[in-house]
C-alpha positions as CSV (number, residue, x, y, z in Angstrom):
1,M,42.7,-46.4,126.9
2,T,44.3,-43.5,128.8
3,S,42.5,-40.4,129.9
4,R,44.6,-38.4,127.4
5,L,43.2,-40.5,124.5
6,R,39.7,-40.3,125.8
7,A,40.0,-36.5,125.8
8,A,41.5,-36.5,122.4
9,R,38.4,-38.3,120.8
10,G,36.5,-36.0,118.5
11,R,39.2,-33.4,118.2
12,K,40.9,-32.8,114.9
13,L,44.4,-31.4,114.5
14,V,46.1,-30.4,111.2
15,V,49.9,-30.1,111.0
16,H,51.6,-29.0,107.8
17,F,54.9,-30.3,106.7
18,F,57.4,-29.6,103.8
19,P,57.4,-32.5,101.3
20,L,60.3,-34.9,101.4
21,F,60.1,-35.9,97.7
22,R,60.1,-33.4,94.8
23,S,58.2,-35.9,92.7
24,R,55.2,-35.7,95.1
25,P,52.9,-32.7,95.5
26,R,54.2,-30.0,97.9
27,G,52.6,-29.0,101.1
28,G,51.5,-32.4,102.5
29,S,49.6,-32.5,105.8
30,K,48.9,-34.8,108.7
31,V,45.3,-35.1,109.9
32,I,44.7,-36.5,113.4
33,S,41.2,-37.4,114.2
34,G,40.3,-39.6,117.1
35,S,43.0,-42.3,117.0
36,S,43.9,-42.3,113.3
37,V,46.6,-40.3,111.5
38,Q,46.9,-40.0,107.8
39,Y,49.8,-38.6,105.8
40,R,48.6,-37.3,102.4
41,D,52.1,-36.9,101.1
42,S,55.5,-38.3,101.9
43,C,55.8,-35.8,104.7
44,F,56.0,-37.1,108.2
45,P,58.0,-36.5,111.4
46,V,60.3,-39.0,113.1
47,F,60.4,-38.9,116.8
48,F,63.4,-40.2,118.7
49,L,62.6,-41.9,122.0
50,E,65.4,-42.0,124.5
51,E,64.5,-45.2,126.4
52,C,61.4,-43.6,127.7
53,K,58.3,-45.6,128.2
54,V,55.5,-43.8,126.5
55,F,52.1,-44.7,125.4
56,L,52.0,-45.3,121.7
57,R,49.0,-45.0,119.5
58,Q,48.9,-46.8,116.2
59,M,48.4,-45.0,113.0
60,S,47.3,-47.2,110.1
61,I,47.2,-46.0,106.5
62,P,46.4,-48.3,103.5
63,K,49.5,-49.3,101.8
64,G,47.8,-49.2,98.4
65,W,47.5,-45.4,98.8
66,G,51.3,-45.1,99.3
67,Y,50.9,-44.3,103.0
68,L,52.8,-45.5,106.0
69,T,51.9,-47.7,109.0
70,M,53.8,-46.7,112.0
71,M,53.8,-46.3,115.8
72,A,54.2,-42.8,117.2
73,P,54.0,-41.4,120.8
74,W,51.1,-39.0,121.4
75,N,53.0,-37.0,124.1
76,L,55.8,-36.2,121.7
77,L,53.8,-34.6,118.9
78,D,55.0,-31.2,120.0
79,M,58.8,-31.3,120.3
80,R,61.4,-28.5,120.2
81,S,64.1,-30.7,118.5
82,N,63.4,-33.2,115.7
83,F,65.8,-35.9,114.8
84,L,65.6,-37.2,111.2
85,F,67.3,-40.2,109.6
86,G,68.6,-39.9,106.0
87,S,68.6,-43.4,104.7
88,R,66.3,-46.4,104.0
89,C,66.1,-48.3,107.2
90,W,64.3,-50.8,109.4
91,M,63.8,-49.7,113.0
92,I,62.6,-52.1,115.6
93,R,62.3,-52.3,119.4
94,F,63.1,-49.2,121.4
95,S,61.8,-49.2,125.0
96,S,58.4,-49.7,123.4
97,E,58.1,-51.5,120.1
98,I,58.1,-49.2,117.1
99,L,57.9,-50.7,113.6
100,F,58.7,-48.8,110.5
101,K,58.1,-50.3,107.1
102,S,60.9,-49.7,104.6
103,V,60.7,-46.0,103.6
104,S,62.9,-43.2,102.4
105,F,63.7,-40.3,104.6
106,R,65.4,-37.0,103.7
107,L,67.1,-34.8,106.2
108,F,65.4,-31.4,106.1
109,G,66.1,-29.8,109.4
110,V,67.6,-30.4,112.8
111,K,67.2,-27.7,115.4
112,C,69.0,-28.2,118.7
113,D,69.4,-24.8,120.2
114,D,68.5,-25.4,123.9
115,D,72.1,-25.9,124.9
116,R,73.4,-23.0,122.8
117,E,71.1,-20.3,124.2
118,P,72.8,-20.0,127.6
119,L,76.2,-19.7,125.9
120,E,74.8,-17.0,123.5
121,N,73.2,-15.1,126.4
122,E,76.5,-15.3,128.3
123,L,78.4,-13.9,125.3
124,L,75.9,-11.0,124.9
125,N,76.1,-10.1,128.5
126,N,79.9,-10.1,128.4
127,L,79.9,-7.9,125.3
128,L,77.4,-5.5,126.8
129,T,79.5,-5.3,130.0
130,M,82.5,-4.5,127.8
131,G,80.6,-1.6,126.2
132,V,80.2,-3.2,122.8
133,D,77.4,-2.0,120.5
134,V,75.8,-5.4,120.1
135,D,73.2,-4.2,117.6
136,M,75.9,-2.8,115.3
137,A,78.0,-6.0,115.7
138,K,75.1,-8.3,114.8
139,K,74.1,-6.2,111.9
140,R,77.7,-6.2,110.5
141,Q,78.6,-9.9,111.1
142,P,75.6,-11.9,112.4
143,G,77.2,-15.3,111.8
144,V,79.8,-14.6,114.5
145,F,77.1,-15.1,117.2
146,N,76.3,-18.6,116.0
147,R,79.8,-19.8,116.3
148,V,81.5,-21.8,119.0
149,G,84.9,-21.0,120.4
150,I,84.4,-17.3,121.1
151,N,87.3,-15.6,122.9
152,E,86.0,-12.2,123.8
153,Q,87.6,-12.2,127.2
154,D,91.0,-13.3,125.8
155,L,90.8,-10.6,123.2
156,K,90.1,-8.0,125.8
157,M,93.0,-9.1,128.0
158,F,95.4,-9.3,125.0
159,L,94.6,-5.8,123.7
160,L,94.7,-4.3,127.2
161,S,98.2,-5.7,127.6
162,K,99.2,-3.9,124.4
163,G,98.0,-0.5,125.6
164,A,94.5,-0.4,124.1
165,S,91.8,1.3,126.2
166,K,88.5,-0.4,127.0
167,E,86.7,2.1,124.8
168,V,88.9,1.3,121.8
169,I,88.4,-2.5,122.4
170,A,84.6,-2.0,122.5
171,S,84.8,0.0,119.3
172,I,86.9,-2.6,117.5
173,I,84.5,-5.4,118.4
174,S,81.4,-3.3,117.6
175,R,82.7,-2.6,114.1
176,Y,84.4,-5.9,113.4
177,P,83.0,-8.6,115.7
178,R,85.0,-11.4,114.0
179,A,87.8,-10.2,116.1
180,I,86.5,-12.3,119.0
181,T,86.9,-15.5,117.1
182,R,90.7,-15.2,117.1
183,T,92.7,-17.3,119.6
184,P,95.3,-15.8,121.9
185,E,98.1,-17.8,120.2
186,N,97.0,-16.5,116.8
187,L,96.8,-12.9,118.1
188,S,100.2,-13.1,119.7
189,K,101.9,-14.4,116.5
190,R,100.2,-11.9,114.3
191,W,101.2,-9.0,116.6
192,D,104.8,-10.1,116.6
193,L,104.8,-10.1,112.8
194,W,103.3,-6.6,112.7
195,R,106.0,-5.4,115.1
196,R,108.6,-6.3,112.5
197,I,107.3,-3.3,110.6
198,T,106.0,-0.9,113.2
199,T,108.0,0.9,115.8
200,S,105.7,0.4,118.8
201,D,102.6,-1.4,120.1
202,L,100.8,1.9,120.3
203,E,101.2,2.3,116.5
204,I,99.4,-1.0,115.9
205,V,96.7,-0.1,118.4
206,N,96.1,3.2,116.4
207,I,95.8,1.2,113.2
208,L,93.4,-1.2,114.7
209,E,91.3,1.6,116.1
210,R,91.0,3.1,112.6
211,S,90.7,-0.1,110.6
212,P,90.1,-3.3,112.8
213,E,89.6,-5.4,109.6
214,S,93.2,-4.9,108.7
215,F,94.4,-7.0,111.6
216,F,91.5,-9.4,112.2
217,R,90.3,-10.1,108.6
218,S,92.7,-13.0,108.2
219,N,94.2,-15.5,110.6
220,N,96.7,-16.8,108.0
221,N,99.9,-15.7,109.7
222,L,102.1,-17.7,107.3
223,N,100.8,-15.6,104.4
224,L,101.4,-12.4,106.3
225,E,105.0,-13.5,107.1
226,N,105.6,-14.4,103.4
227,N,104.3,-11.1,102.2
228,I,106.5,-9.2,104.6
229,K,109.6,-11.1,103.5
230,F,108.7,-10.6,99.8
231,L,108.1,-6.8,100.1
232,Y,111.4,-6.5,101.9
233,S,113.1,-8.6,99.2
234,V,112.0,-6.2,96.4
235,G,113.7,-3.3,98.0
236,L,111.0,-1.7,100.1
237,T,112.2,-0.1,103.3
238,R,110.7,-0.5,106.7
239,K,109.4,3.1,106.4
240,C,107.6,2.1,103.1
241,L,106.2,-1.1,104.6
242,C,105.0,1.0,107.6
243,R,103.2,3.3,105.3
244,L,101.6,0.4,103.5
245,L,100.5,-1.1,106.8
246,T,99.1,2.3,108.0
247,N,97.3,3.3,104.8
248,A,96.6,0.0,102.9
249,P,96.8,-2.8,105.5
250,R,94.8,-5.1,103.2
251,T,98.1,-5.5,101.2
252,F,99.3,-7.9,103.9
253,S,96.1,-10.0,103.7
254,N,96.5,-10.4,99.9
255,S,97.7,-13.7,98.7
256,L,101.5,-13.7,98.1
257,D,100.8,-14.4,94.4
258,L,98.6,-11.2,94.0
259,N,101.3,-9.0,95.4
260,K,104.0,-10.6,93.3
261,Q,101.9,-10.1,90.1
262,M,101.5,-6.3,90.8
263,V,105.2,-5.8,91.7
264,E,106.3,-7.8,88.6
265,Y,103.9,-5.7,86.4
266,L,105.3,-2.4,87.8
267,Q,108.8,-3.6,87.1
268,E,107.9,-4.5,83.5
269,V,106.4,-1.0,83.1
270,C,109.5,0.6,84.4
271,L,111.8,-1.3,81.9
272,S,109.4,-0.6,79.0
273,L,109.6,3.1,79.7
274,G,113.4,3.1,79.7
275,H,114.0,3.3,83.4
276,S,117.0,1.3,84.5
277,D,116.2,0.8,88.2
278,P,112.9,-1.2,88.6
279,I,113.4,-1.4,92.4
280,D,113.5,2.3,92.8
281,F,110.6,2.7,90.4
282,V,108.4,0.3,92.5
283,R,109.4,2.0,95.7
284,K,108.5,5.5,94.5
285,I,105.1,4.4,93.2
286,L,104.1,2.5,96.3
287,F,105.3,5.3,98.5
288,K,103.2,7.8,96.5
289,N,100.2,5.5,96.3
290,P,100.2,2.5,98.7
291,F,96.7,1.5,97.6
292,I,98.0,0.1,94.3
293,L,98.8,-3.3,95.8
294,I,95.1,-3.9,96.7
295,Q,94.0,-3.2,93.1
296,S,94.2,-5.4,90.0
297,T,97.0,-5.1,87.4
298,K,94.2,-4.7,84.8
299,R,93.0,-1.5,86.5
300,V,96.5,0.0,86.8
301,K,97.4,-1.0,83.2
302,A,94.2,0.7,81.9
303,N,95.0,3.9,83.9
304,I,98.5,4.1,82.6
305,K,97.2,3.7,79.0
306,F,94.6,6.4,79.7
307,L,97.2,8.9,80.9
308,Q,99.6,8.3,78.0
309,S,96.9,8.4,75.3
310,T,94.9,11.3,76.7
311,F,97.8,13.7,77.3
312,N,100.0,12.5,74.4
313,L,103.0,11.7,76.7
314,N,106.2,10.2,75.6
315,N,107.9,7.5,77.7
316,E,110.0,10.0,79.7
317,E,107.0,12.3,80.4
318,L,104.8,9.3,81.4
319,L,107.6,8.0,83.7
320,I,107.9,11.4,85.5
321,L,104.1,11.6,85.9
322,I,103.4,8.2,87.3
323,C,106.4,8.4,89.7
324,G,105.1,11.7,90.9
325,P,101.6,13.2,91.2
326,G,100.1,10.9,88.6
327,A,100.7,7.9,90.9
328,E,97.7,9.0,93.0
329,I,95.1,8.1,90.3
330,L,96.5,4.8,89.2
331,D,94.2,2.8,91.5
332,L,91.0,4.7,90.4
333,S,88.3,3.0,88.5
334,N,89.2,3.6,84.8
335,D,85.6,4.5,83.9
336,Y,85.4,6.9,86.8
337,A,88.7,8.6,85.8
338,K,87.6,8.9,82.1
339,R,84.1,10.3,83.1
340,N,85.5,12.9,85.4
341,Y,88.2,14.0,82.9
342,T,85.5,14.4,80.2
343,N,83.4,16.5,82.6
344,I,86.4,18.7,83.5
345,K,87.2,19.2,79.8
346,E,83.6,20.1,78.9
347,K,83.2,22.5,81.8
348,L,86.4,24.4,81.0
349,F,85.6,24.5,77.3
350,L,82.4,26.3,78.2
351,L,84.4,28.9,80.1
352,G,86.7,29.5,77.1
353,C,89.6,27.3,77.9
354,T,91.6,25.6,75.2
355,E,92.6,21.9,75.0
356,K,96.1,22.8,75.9
357,E,95.0,24.8,79.0
358,V,92.8,21.9,80.1
359,Q,95.7,19.4,79.8
360,K,98.1,21.7,81.6
361,F,95.5,22.2,84.4
362,V,95.0,18.5,85.0
363,L,98.7,17.5,84.6
364,S,99.7,20.1,87.1
365,Y,97.3,18.7,89.7
366,P,96.0,15.2,88.7
367,D,94.1,14.9,91.9
368,V,91.4,17.0,90.3
369,I,90.3,13.8,88.5
370,F,89.1,12.5,91.9
371,L,86.3,15.2,91.9
372,G,83.0,13.9,90.7
373,E,81.0,15.8,88.1
374,K,78.7,17.7,90.4
375,K,81.3,18.6,93.0
376,F,83.7,19.9,90.4
377,N,81.1,21.9,88.6
378,D,79.7,23.4,91.8
379,K,83.1,24.5,93.0
380,I,84.0,26.2,89.7
381,D,80.6,27.9,89.6
382,C,81.1,29.1,93.2
383,L,84.4,30.7,92.3
384,I,83.2,32.2,89.1
385,E,80.2,33.9,90.9
386,E,82.7,35.6,93.2
387,K,84.4,37.2,90.2
388,I,87.4,34.9,90.2
389,S,88.6,34.3,86.7
390,I,89.0,30.8,85.2
391,S,92.7,31.6,84.4
392,K,93.4,32.2,88.1
393,I,91.6,29.0,89.0
394,I,93.8,27.1,86.5
395,E,96.9,28.6,88.0
396,N,95.8,27.6,91.5
397,P,94.1,24.2,91.1
398,R,94.6,23.2,94.8
399,I,91.9,25.6,95.8
400,L,89.5,22.9,94.6
401,D,90.6,20.8,97.5
402,S,88.5,23.0,99.8
403,S,84.8,22.3,100.3
404,I,82.2,24.6,98.9
405,S,81.2,25.8,102.4
406,T,84.9,26.6,103.2
407,L,85.3,28.4,99.9
408,K,82.2,30.5,100.5
409,S,83.0,31.4,104.1
410,R,86.6,32.4,103.4
411,I,85.6,34.4,100.3
412,K,83.0,36.3,102.5
413,E,85.6,36.9,105.3
414,L,88.2,38.1,102.9
415,V,85.9,40.5,101.1
416,N,84.8,41.9,104.4
417,A,88.4,42.4,105.3
418,G,88.9,44.4,102.0
419,Y,90.8,41.7,100.2
420,N,90.3,41.9,96.4
421,L,90.2,38.3,95.1
422,S,89.9,39.3,91.5
423,T,93.4,40.9,91.5
424,S,95.1,39.3,94.5
425,N,96.5,35.8,95.1
426,I,93.7,33.3,95.7
427,A,96.0,30.5,97.0
428,L,95.1,31.3,100.6
429,L,91.6,29.8,99.9
430,S,93.4,26.4,100.2
431,W,95.7,27.2,103.1
432,S,95.5,25.4,106.4
433,Q,93.1,26.8,108.9
434,K,95.9,28.0,111.2
435,R,97.7,29.8,108.4
436,Y,94.6,31.2,107.0
437,K,93.4,32.6,110.3
438,A,96.7,34.3,110.9
439,K,96.5,35.9,107.5
440,L,92.9,37.0,108.1
441,K,93.8,38.5,111.5
442,K,96.6,40.5,109.8
443,L,94.2,41.8,107.1
444,N,91.7,42.9,109.8
445,T,94.3,44.8,111.8
446,C,95.6,46.8,108.8
C-alpha cells in the first residue's frame, strides 16, 4: 500500500454531486472513508485516464443496494476537467485495468477552459489597448467573449482604412461588441452594398458611430442586397434610401417579406383613399417618417383608423394628413397615441377650450401627441403662469417643442428686456438659439 493510502486511512471526505436520474432522490453524495467509497445515489464521476499509470483503489458497493463496483484513481479525485459518457457501455483495460459494470450515464457537464483562457486574455488585452470599454462591452453582449473566431484586429484595420478614427472604433466595439465577430470578407461586401446608397465612406462611418447595430446586427448580405433592390423597384430614390439608412437603418436588416408587406399595405391604403399614384404616396410617407418600415402593419393600420375616427376626416382630408404632418405619428404605439390625445383634450377642456379648438390644435401640429401626459401638462401650466393665454398657445403649438427650462429662461429674459408676452408674438419661444439671441440682443439695445 502506498504512502498516500496510508496517510488517507482514517480520513473522511464527502463530495456532493447532482443526480443523474430524476427518478432517484436528488443530492446524492460520495463518502470516502479509508479505502471504501459508497455512492448513495446514481451520482458518480467518471475519470478519463490518458494512458497514465496510476495507482487504483477499488471501491466495492453491494449490488443489491443498487450501487456500483468500479476502479478509480485516487490522484484524480480533484480534476479541473471531467469527461462523461452518455450511453450504456462496458469499459475495459486502459493502461491499468478499469472495469465498469453495465450502467447508465447522463452527460451533465463538460468544462474544458484551460486552453481558452489564454485566448480570452489575449482578446481582452487587445481590446484594452484599442481603448475599448471592456466592462460596457461585457455587460451588453457577454456571449461574444465566449466565442471563437474573433476578428478585433481585422475590424480595426478595416475601419481605419475607411476613415474611422481609433476613438470611433473603440466606441463602436464598446457599444456593440458583436462587431468583432464579422469577417473581413463580410465587412467588405456589406460596405460595398451600403455604398450603393451613400455618397461617401465618411457618411457610413458617421452612421456607424451613431448606430453601430445598424451595420453589424446582421451578416446576411444577400438579404441586404435584396432589400436595396426592392426599395429601388418601388420607386424610392437614392436620396430616400439614404434617409432610411441614416434614420432607420434597421429597415435593411428586416426580412424582405416584412418590407414588402408594409409597402404593399401602404399602396392599398393609397388606392382605398382615392389616390391614383401609390408609388408617390409611399415615397412621401417614407420620406416624412422613415421609421414606418420597422413597425408592424397592424400598428400603422390602427393609427390610421385612430386619426380618421377621432377627427372625423373624409378620405381626402386623411390623405393630406398622413402624407404630411400626420405621417410622423403613424409608427407610435396606438395606446400611447390615444392616451396622450385624451390627456390633451382633458387639459384643454379644463382651460375652456371647445372640442373644435382641440382638434384644430392637434391637427395643426400632430407632433404634440408625442408629448407624455406630465410633460404636456407641465408646459401648459408653465405658460399659463406667465400670463400667456391658452388661445395664444393654440395658435403657436410649436412652442411646446421647447423644454420647460428653456421656456422659463426665455420668458424671464424677455420680461427683463421689457417684452410683453401677453400681447406680443410668443413664437420666438420656439426659435433656434441663434435667432433668439439676435432678437434678445436687439430688444436689450432698444
